[in-house]
C-alpha positions as MATLAB code, in Angstrom:
seq = 'XXXXXXXXXXXXXXXXXXXXXXXXXXXXXXXXXXXXXXXXXXXXXXXXXXXXXXXXXXXXXXXXXXXXXXXXXXXXXXXXXXXXXXXXXXXXXXXXXXXX';
ca = [
       0.293    0.193   -0.140;
       0.869    3.473   -0.711;
       2.371    6.233    1.667;
       1.040    9.486    2.077;
       3.818   12.201    2.676;
       3.128   15.819    3.865;
       5.623   18.451    3.783;
       4.587   21.400    5.659;
       6.343   24.983    4.649;
       5.993   27.988    7.200;
       7.348   31.055    4.770;
       8.158   33.857    5.596;
       5.789   36.626    5.656;
       4.272   37.292    1.758;
       6.832   35.010    0.495;
       4.335   31.621    0.175;
       3.603   32.920   -3.381;
       7.342   32.876   -4.533;
       7.554   29.475   -2.678;
       4.570   28.027   -4.696;
       5.962   29.643   -7.854;
       9.402   27.895   -7.087;
       7.976   24.253   -6.381;
       5.367   24.157   -9.435;
       8.720   24.832  -11.270;
      10.691   22.225   -9.767;
       7.977   19.461   -8.688;
       7.443   17.915  -12.572;
      11.070   16.255  -11.850;
       9.596   14.921   -8.997;
       7.098   12.563  -10.852;
       9.888   11.271  -12.543;
      11.460   10.003   -9.221;
      11.097    6.375   -8.634;
       8.104    5.653   -6.369;
       6.410    9.207   -6.858;
       2.425    8.455   -7.734;
       0.863   11.642   -6.726;
       1.726   15.531   -5.932;
      -0.397   18.158   -4.592;
      -0.021   21.549   -3.268;
      -2.350   23.286   -0.814;
      -2.202   26.536    0.962;
      -3.719   27.265    4.193;
      -6.888   29.562    4.086;
      -6.373   30.904    7.694;
      -2.375   31.443    6.922;
      -1.227   32.463    3.969;
       2.080   32.127    4.698;
       1.738   28.088    5.427;
       1.564   25.613    2.318;
       1.720   22.118    2.278;
       2.653   19.397   -0.224;
       0.813   15.952   -0.067;
       2.328   13.418   -2.275;
       1.949    9.872   -2.469;
       4.975    7.281   -2.921;
       5.068    3.925   -3.115;
       7.198    3.512   -0.072;
       8.134    5.407    2.472;
      12.150    4.639    1.424;
      11.174    5.990   -2.040;
      10.291    9.400   -0.185;
      13.311    9.550    2.032;
      15.502    8.850   -1.114;
      13.819   11.456   -2.974;
      14.391   14.283    0.128;
      18.137   12.894   -0.019;
      18.284   13.525   -4.251;
      16.543   16.999   -3.471;
      19.071   17.987   -0.701;
      21.570   17.255   -3.140;
      20.007   19.369   -6.293;
      20.667   22.257   -3.871;
      16.831   22.869   -4.149;
      16.335   22.316    0.106;
      18.715   24.931    0.617;
      16.860   27.209   -1.678;
      13.152   26.183   -0.480;
      14.597   27.055    3.213;
      15.972   30.760    2.365;
      12.064   31.194    2.134;
      11.122   29.499    5.494;
      10.753   30.973    9.131;
      11.615   27.211   10.212;
      12.586   23.773    8.962;
      10.362   22.130    6.913;
       7.810   19.702    8.695;
       7.250   16.272    7.127;
       5.079   13.524    8.468;
       4.064   10.236    7.176;
       0.701    8.358    6.924;
      -0.981    5.485    6.137;
      -4.471    5.568    4.532;
      -7.171    3.728    6.662;
     -10.333    4.396    5.517;
     -11.453    6.327    1.934;
     -15.219    7.640    1.220;
     -15.896    9.513   -2.226;
     -19.189   10.834   -3.712;
];
């Protein structure tokens, strides 16, 4: 079963748009990385400086490998320049789905 990984970004005031633009530019490469099944970006309605990336991976190890690869490209350092704190990564197993 796939794993969902979330990455929460807390940007410096007014910098979320820049982060979103940067992520939209680099995330297509993520889809070609082994194990990536889906990517979604969300912006908090109550805190415009909070952006969440929700991704689905074949395994947690695939995502962890991806994070190491992204660090090596220098992109992670570029993201950090826009943030007030470290990115928060969480992993989830799906336990229930309902659709209309």
